[in-house]
N, C-alpha and C positions, 0 to 999 in steps of 0.2 A: 504493499500500500503507499501511493506515494501522495500527499497532499502538495508538495510543490514541483511543479515539473518545468526544466528551464529555466530557473529564476537567474536574474542578472543584477542583484541588489549590490550595491557598490559598498561593501562593509569596510574592505582596507581603505578606500579612496577618502572615506569620511571618519576615519580611524580617530581624527582629533575630537570630534563628539563624543566617541568613547572615552578617551583621555579625560576629557573637560567633567562627564557624567563619574568616572570611577575616582578622579581626584577629588572630587567633592565630595561622594561617600566616602572614601577614605581618610580625609580631614577631618569631618564629621565622627566618624567611627572613631579615631586616635585620641582626639579630643574629649569623647564621651568618656573612653577609656582611663584617661588621666583624670579629668574630673568628676566623674561619677563612679567610675570601678565598675567590679562585679558582684553580684550577688553569689557569693559563693555558698554551696551546700555545706551539711555537715560532712561530707566527704573531705574537703579539703581546708573546713575551716575549725572543725573538735568541736565537742561538747556533745549535748543530747538533744534528741529531737523527738517529740511526740504529735502524735495526730489525733486528736480527740474527737468522736463524733457524738454530737447531741441528739436528743429528740426533737429539739426546737431550736431554731437560729438563736445563737447568743452573741451579744455584743462583744466586738473586740476589748473596748476601753474597760468594761465591765471584768470580763476575764482577766485582764491584763491586772487591774488592781486585785482581784482575788490572789492573782499568783503571787504578787509581790508580798502579800500577809503571809501566804504558806511559807515562799521560801527565804523571806527576809531581804529580798533584794529583787529589783525589777528583772522579768525575763528579757532575753536578748531582743526575742521578735516574736508577736503574735499576731497572726493574719487569717483571715478565712481561707480554705483550703475546699474547693468542692461544694457541695449542698449541705447545710448544717454540721460543718466540721471546720475544726481551728488547726491550724498549724503551728506549734510552741515550739520554741528554741531557747535553748538553756545553757549557757557556759559554766557547766558543773563536772567535775571530774568524779564525783562520789559514786554510789553503787546505784546503778539506772533501775534494779527495781524497788529501791526506797524512794527514789524519787519520783518514779512511776507512780509509786502508791500514795504520795504526796499530793502529786498533780490531781489525780483522780479524786483523792478524799476532798480536796479543798472545792472540786467541782462538783462534787455530792452536796457538801456544807452550804457553800455560796449559791448552790442553784437546785435547792431539794426537791423541787417539784417536776424537773428534768431528767431523762435517763442518760447518763454516759456511758461511754467505751472507748479505752485506748484501742485504735485500730492499728496502730503503727508506734514503734519506738527503735531509735537507733542509738547507739555512742560510737564516738570516734575520739582517740586521745589526740592530744596537741601532736606529738612526737610523728604519729603515723600518718595525723593529717598532713604534715609537712610532706613526708614521704609520699604520699598521694599525688602532692601538689607537683614535686619535681618530677614524679614516675608521667604525670600527664604532659607536663612540657616536653619531655623526652621523646615521649610516644609520638608527638605530632611534629618535633625538630627532627627526629631519625627517620621517620616516614617522607619527609620531604626530601632528606638528603639520599635515601634509596631510590627514591623516585627519580631526583636528579642524575645518579649515575646509571639509573635502569635506562633513561631516555638519551643519555649520552653516548650509551654502549649501540641503543637500537638505532637513533639517529643521527643526531650530533648534539654540540655541545649549546649550540644556539635553541635548536628545539628545548633541550632541557631548561634553560633559563626561562623561554617564555611559557613553559608548562608550569614551574616553581613560582613564578610571578603570579601567574593566575592562582593557583591554589593558596599563595600566601593573600593576596586578592580577597579571595574568596573567605579564607578562615578569618581576615580582620573585619571584613565587614558585616559577618555574622554575629562576631564578638560584641562589635558596635552597637549593633542593633540589641542583642542581651541587655547590654549595658543601658543603651537610651532607655528601653521600654522597662526594665523592671523596676516594681512597684508602680507602674503606670497601665498594665493589663491586668486584667482578670485570671491570670494564670501563673502557675510559677516559673519563673526564668533563672533559678538556680543553677549556677555550674556545678556539676557534680559527674560521677563516672560514668552515668548514662549520656550526659551533654558532650563528653569527650569522644564518646563511641561514635554519637551523633556527627562529631567534627570529623572523625576518620572516616566514616561514612562521605561525608561530603567531599573529602580530600580525593577517595577513591572514585566517587561518581563523576567529578569534575574532570579528573585525571582520563577517565576513559573516553569520555567526550572531545576532550582535547586530543587524544592519540587518534581519534577517528578521524579528525581532520588533519592531523600530521600526517597520516599515513597516505590520505587522498593527496596531500600538497608533495611529498616523496615522487607519489607516482605520476602526477601531473607534470613534475618538473622533467623526468625525464619525455614524457611526451610533447609539451612545448616549451623545447629548449629556446626558440628565437623570441618568445613573448616575455614582456617584463616580468620581473619575480612578484610584483604587487598582482598583475592579471592572473598569475598562474595560483597564487594564496586566496585571490577571490572567487575564482572558479572552484576550487576546493571547496571554500565554506558552502557556497550556492550548491555545491553537487550534493554534499552531506548534510544540508539543511532539513530536507523531508524526514531523515533518521533523526536529527537531533530534535525537533520538535516533537515529533511522535514518543518519543522513549521520554522526554521531559514531560511531556503531557501526561502519558500514562502514568508516570512515578508520580509526579506531583497530583494527581488524581486521589491515589492511594493513601498518599501521605496526610492531604486535607481531610479525607474518609477518617484516617485517624485519629487526627487531631478534633473533629467533631465529636466523633463517637466513642473515641476512648477514655479510658479515665482520666482525674485530674493530672497522675503521676506523669503520665505519657505525654502530656501537650507540652511540655516543654520541648522535649526530645522530637516530637512531631515539627512543632515551629522551627527547630533549627534544620531539620531535614528539608523543609518546606524552603527557608531562605537559601539553604544551601543549593539547592535543584534550580531555582531561578537564578541566582547571582552565578553558580556554575555553567549554568547553559550559557549565560551572559557572557561570562569572562574568556570562555574557550572560543567565542567570535571576536571580542572586542580586546582583549587583553591577550591572552596567547598567540594568537596569531599577528597581530600587529607588532607585538614586541619580537618576533621572529622575522616579521619583514624589516623592521628598524635595524635590526641588527646584520641582517645582509646587504640592505643597503650601505650602511656604514662600511663594511667591509668593501663593498665594489669601490664605495668612493677612496677609500684608503689603499687599494690597490691600483687604483685610477690615478693618483698624485704621485706613484712611486714611477 
């Protein structure tokens, strides 16, 4: 099935528009990461986390006040979590069973006419959280390094730089959106191990799309030897456009379904994948391919001056 037949969109010739869009998004993302930071989950922050489900909707301010009485200190965070449930984070290194009993007991005494159930409880020590943060960073960094080496072997170093530039672009923009939107949307955008898995999935998905385009570029470079390199790359993108749109569209449909009908815990994961699919499809056309063209043109100009 092909939805685009013989298209002649001038993607490469209009690459400066892509530079403007990507540059703006990257500036906003990096600025937000510095100014607002990220909402780290218990995996990377440490402490205790409880999800308490009640038979009635309870106010966050009231619950925070009750927990302050029970714990002797204000909890790090109390926020709504799905329907009639609250997410509670406590920076406490004590016994989780004792703290859980204390939290549940305060709910029962503070709201006696409401039924309460602790549906989830987790604890992560600060040293373990630091190890997880370091491991997550290394997982993303080394995945990009291995991809760079793989593409260098399969194609050449210019293809590697183009692909890694696109992947870095995708990860930074997705992280930037998590930074900009946390506490502003009605679902959790905590950075935890599941979200790191989503980022690695985004890297793999975006790479697959980029490699398909690069494979066609290499094929067309041998077929159209007399044509300018910009035209060859542009033809390659247009030729693979149908496959790109159909693959991205069907993947996005599944991810959006997961976001809408999945549980509250999966919404941050599905959101990351949805953003990653959109940005990854865009970057394979407007980042990876233009970087490849720019590097080739610079090499040709340098060779001509010699």
